[in-house]
C-alpha positions in Angstrom: 164.6 64.2 148.4 164.1 64.0 152.2 167.5 62.3 152.6 169.1 65.0 150.4 167.5 67.8 152.6 168.7 66.0 155.7 172.3 65.9 154.4 172.2 69.6 153.5 170.8 70.4 156.9 173.5 68.4 158.7 176.2 70.0 156.5 174.9 73.5 157.2 174.7 72.9 161.0 178.3 71.6 161.1 179.7 74.3 158.8 178.0 77.2 160.7 178.7 77.4 164.5 175.5 77.7 166.6 174.9 81.1 168.0 172.2 82.2 170.4 170.8 85.6 169.3 168.1 85.5 172.0 170.8 85.0 174.7 172.9 87.9 173.4 169.9 90.2 173.4 168.9 89.1 176.9 172.4 89.9 178.1 172.4 93.4 176.5 169.0 94.1 178.1 170.2 92.8 181.5 173.5 94.8 181.5 171.8 98.1 180.5 169.0 97.7 183.1 168.5 100.3 185.8 169.7 97.9 188.6 173.3 98.2 187.2 173.0 102.0 187.0 175.3 102.4 184.0 177.8 99.8 185.4 179.7 102.7 187.0 180.6 104.4 190.2 177.4 105.1 192.1 174.7 102.8 193.5 177.2 99.9 193.4 176.6 99.7 189.6 179.9 98.3 188.6 180.1 95.8 191.5 176.6 94.5 190.7 177.6 94.0 187.0 180.8 92.3 188.1 178.9 89.9 190.3 176.4 89.1 187.6 179.1 88.4 185.0 181.0 86.2 187.4 177.9 84.2 188.1 177.2 83.9 184.4 180.7 82.5 183.9 180.0 79.9 186.6 176.6 79.0 185.0 178.2 78.6 181.6 180.9 76.3 183.0 184.0 78.5 182.7 186.7 77.8 185.2 188.5 80.7 187.0 192.1 81.8 186.1 193.0 81.4 189.7 191.1 80.9 192.9 188.2 83.0 191.8 186.7 84.8 188.8 187.6 88.3 190.1 190.9 90.1 189.9 190.5 93.0 192.3 192.2 96.4 192.0 191.5 100.0 192.9 192.0 103.5 191.4 190.9 107.1 192.1 187.6 108.4 190.5 185.4 111.4 190.7 181.7 110.5 191.1 178.3 112.3 191.3 176.0 110.4 193.6 173.5 113.2 194.7 172.5 116.7 193.8 172.5 117.5 190.1 170.4 120.6 189.6 170.9 123.2 186.9 168.3 125.9 186.3 168.7 128.5 183.5 166.4 131.6 183.5 163.9 129.8 185.7 163.8 126.6 183.7 165.1 123.4 185.3 167.2 121.4 182.9 167.2 117.6 182.7 170.5 115.9 183.5 172.0 113.9 180.6 169.4 115.2 178.1 169.6 119.0 178.5 173.0 119.3 180.2 176.0 117.4 181.4 178.9 118.6 183.6 182.6 118.0 183.0 183.7 114.9 184.7 186.3 116.6 186.9 183.7 119.0 188.5 183.9 119.7 192.2 180.8 120.4 194.3 179.3 123.8 193.5 176.3 125.7 194.6 175.6 129.2 193.4 173.2 131.6 191.6 174.8 134.0 189.1 174.4 136.1 186.0 176.0 134.7 182.9 178.6 136.8 181.2 178.7 136.0 177.4 182.2 135.3 176.1 181.2 134.5 172.6 178.2 132.9 170.8 178.7 129.5 172.5 180.5 130.2 175.8 179.5 132.0 179.0 181.0 132.5 182.5 179.1 132.7 185.7 182.0 133.0 188.1 185.7 132.1 188.2 184.7 128.5 189.1 181.7 128.0 186.8 181.7 128.1 183.0 178.9 127.3 180.5 179.0 126.1 176.9 176.3 125.5 174.4 176.6 122.2 172.4 174.9 120.4 169.6 175.6 117.0 171.2 176.4 116.0 174.8 178.9 113.3 175.6 180.2 112.4 179.0 183.2 110.6 180.4 185.0 109.6 183.6 187.7 111.5 185.5 190.3 110.2 188.0 190.8 113.6 189.6 188.9 116.7 190.7 189.5 120.0 189.0 189.1 123.5 190.3 186.3 124.7 188.0 183.0 123.3 186.8 182.1 123.3 183.2 178.4 122.8 182.3 177.5 121.9 178.7 174.0 122.7 177.7 172.2 121.2 174.7 171.3 124.1 172.4 167.8 122.7 171.9 167.1 123.0 175.6 167.1 126.8 175.3 164.9 129.2 173.4 166.9 132.3 174.0 170.4 133.5 175.0 170.9 132.4 178.6 171.2 135.2 181.2 171.1 133.7 184.7 172.0 130.3 186.1 171.2 128.4 189.4 173.4 125.4 190.1 173.5 122.8 192.9 175.9 120.0 192.1 177.5 117.4 194.4 180.6 115.4 193.7 182.3 112.6 195.8 185.9 111.7 195.1 187.2 108.2 195.9 190.9 107.8 196.2 190.6 104.0 196.2 187.5 102.9 194.3 187.3 99.1 194.3 186.8 97.3 191.0 187.4 93.8 189.5 188.3 92.3 186.2 186.2 89.1 185.6 188.3 86.2 184.2 187.3 82.7 183.1 188.6 79.9 180.9 187.5 77.0 178.7 190.5 74.6 179.0 191.9 73.2 175.8 191.6 69.5 175.2 195.0 69.1 173.5 197.0 72.2 174.0 195.8 73.8 177.2 198.8 76.1 177.5 198.0 77.7 174.1 195.5 80.4 174.7 193.2 82.4 172.5 191.9 85.4 174.6 188.6 87.2 174.1 188.1 90.5 176.0 185.5 93.2 176.4 185.1 96.0 179.0 181.9 95.8 181.1 182.1 99.2 182.8 180.4 102.3 181.4 179.9 105.8 182.7 177.5 105.1 185.6 175.2 107.8 186.8 175.2 111.6 186.9 173.1 112.5 190.0 170.5 110.3 191.7 168.1 110.2 188.7 170.2 109.8 185.6 172.2 106.9 184.4 174.0 106.1 181.1 172.9 102.6 179.9 175.9 101.9 177.6 174.2 99.4 175.2 176.7 99.6 172.4 179.5 100.7 174.7 179.9 98.1 175.8 177.0 95.8 176.8 177.1 94.5 173.2 180.7 93.5 173.5 180.2 91.7 176.8 177.1 90.0 175.5 179.0 88.8 172.4 181.8 87.6 174.7 179.4 85.7 176.9 177.7 84.2 173.8 181.1 83.0 172.6 181.9 81.6 176.1 178.6 79.7 176.0 179.4 78.2 172.6 183.0 77.3 173.5 182.0 75.8 176.9 179.8 73.4 175.0 182.4 72.9 172.2 185.9 72.8 173.8 188.7 73.3 171.3 192.2 71.8 171.2 193.5 75.1 172.6 192.3 77.0 175.7 190.0 80.0 175.3 190.2 82.8 178.0 187.6 85.4 178.6 188.2 88.7 180.4 185.6 91.4 181.1 187.6 94.5 182.2 186.6 97.2 184.6 187.6 100.9 184.3 188.1 101.0 180.6 186.3 104.3 180.5 188.6 105.7 183.2 191.6 105.2 181.0 192.0 101.5 180.2 192.9 100.9 183.8 191.6 97.4 184.2 193.5 96.0 181.2 196.6 97.9 182.2 196.4 96.3 185.7 195.9 92.9 184.2 199.0 93.1 181.9 201.1 94.3 184.9 199.6 91.5 187.1 198.7 88.7 184.7 196.8 85.7 186.1 197.9 83.6 183.1 201.3 84.2 181.5 201.1 86.7 178.6 203.4 84.6 176.5 200.9 81.8 176.5 198.4 84.1 174.7 198.7 83.3 171.0 196.1 85.9 169.9 193.7 88.3 171.6 190.4 89.7 170.2 189.0 92.7 172.0 185.3 93.5 171.4 184.1 97.0 171.9 181.2 98.8 170.2 180.0 95.8 168.2 176.2 96.3 168.4 175.8 97.6 164.9 177.5 96.7 161.6 175.4 97.7 158.6 178.3 99.9 157.5 180.9 97.2 158.2 183.6 96.9 160.8 187.1 98.1 161.6 190.1 96.2 162.9 192.6 98.1 165.0 196.1 96.7 164.7 195.3 95.3 161.3 198.4 96.8 159.7 200.5 95.7 162.7 199.5 92.0 162.1 199.0 91.8 158.4 199.0 88.0 158.1 196.2 87.6 160.7 194.2 90.4 159.0 194.6 88.8 155.6 193.3 85.6 157.1 190.3 87.4 158.6 189.6 89.1 155.3 189.9 85.8 153.4 187.3 84.1 155.6 185.0 87.1 155.3 185.4 87.3 151.5 184.6 83.6 151.2 181.4 83.7 153.3 180.4 87.4 152.9 179.7 87.8 156.6 180.4 91.5 157.0 179.8 94.0 154.2 183.2 95.7 154.6 186.2 95.2 156.9 188.4 98.3 157.3 192.1 98.2 158.3 193.4 100.5 161.0 196.8 100.8 162.5 198.0 100.9 166.1 195.7 102.9 168.5 195.4 103.2 172.3 191.6 103.3 172.1 190.5 100.1 173.9 191.7 97.2 176.1 193.8 95.5 173.4 196.4 98.2 173.7 198.5 97.2 176.8 198.5 93.6 175.6 200.0 94.5 172.2 202.5 96.8 174.0 203.6 93.7 176.0 204.1 91.7 172.8 200.7 89.9 172.7 199.2 89.9 169.1 195.9 91.6 169.4 193.0 93.0 167.3 190.4 95.4 168.5 187.2 95.0 166.5 184.3 97.5 166.4 181.3 97.7 164.0 179.9 100.8 162.2 176.6 102.2 161.1 173.3 102.3 162.9 172.5 104.6 165.9 175.0 107.3 166.6 174.5 107.3 170.4 177.8 107.3 172.2 178.7 108.3 175.8 175.2 109.7 176.2 171.9 108.7 177.8 170.6 107.6 174.4 172.8 104.5 174.0 170.0 102.2 174.9 169.2 98.5 174.4 165.9 99.1 172.7 167.5 101.1 169.9 170.6 98.9 169.4 170.1 96.7 166.3 172.6 93.9 166.8 172.0 93.4 163.1 175.4 91.9 162.4 175.7 89.8 165.6 175.2 86.4 163.9 177.6 87.2 161.1 180.2 88.6 163.5 179.9 85.5 165.7 180.4 83.1 162.8 183.3 85.2 161.4 185.1 85.1 164.8 184.6 81.4 165.4 185.9 80.7 161.8 188.8 83.0 162.3 189.7 81.4 165.7 189.7 78.0 164.2 192.0 78.8 161.3 194.2 81.2 163.4 195.0 78.5 166.0 195.8 75.7 163.5 
């Protein structure tokens, strides 16, 4: 009986790739920590995250695409490093929780009466508008507008707002410096045949000096999964090479991946397939594959593996969409899937997308599905 159990154990361990859930959780916690300040545009958040990921590549044993792990580029961005005060009828509101500002906002300081336009919209002056919202979601702008729009969570108010006091500071960068982080596990037999795994590491950063957006599901989970796969493949090299890119500036309009495809460090025609991971920290309601209908044979293979092992409860097919970093690769002729999971917490582009509420409940199954898919895909 002992011998039988040993055989079963050995078979199981060889059939199922080893994954490190503790490592993945550690990476999510690290990337959402206050020190990285939302991996964005103030307090050196994005640079600190880039440095950390590059060092992690080195520790795992990945080799750079070129002379170093970083591919530097720059772009314009509007930031909010300092004053972020909104007071309505004498009550100070909490940034991120009670209110957000539109990402194109200029510096503004004024006190004014609120003129009601309709049940949800108000105007304080030609340069300041106010809207009441059920949910607050933020983003990133690469230009500065002429007016400031403040969105206030309805729950923060007990009556129709009448007066507002605002003191908001913006800082516009014409050439914000960022880096894509690139590493490689070289193939043992076909080093010029590359499977690429990507995820964006940037998030929204901070709004004012006291509020930052952790970005656990978007996209610390994707980066953590990428790093876990890098750890596995560094210890288990494949016949083909496996590349890893963590992109900057996805939230600013897919700028990092666009820059890479226009300035590739490895030839795009050497990439046999690309898997982009974004929003993969849940999964109880299944997952969706963007470009599934564009590459039906690859999608059928993925579904076949999943049906056989029952990793993910449901895999949905979606067509072409410019909604993450896979897009510019597939536009250049690189076969690519963008995978995201569904279910669980609904936090998105807000201060509530936090590590301690992110379940990672399908991480192990997603890991095994991806490794199995990679193996069959590259045969």
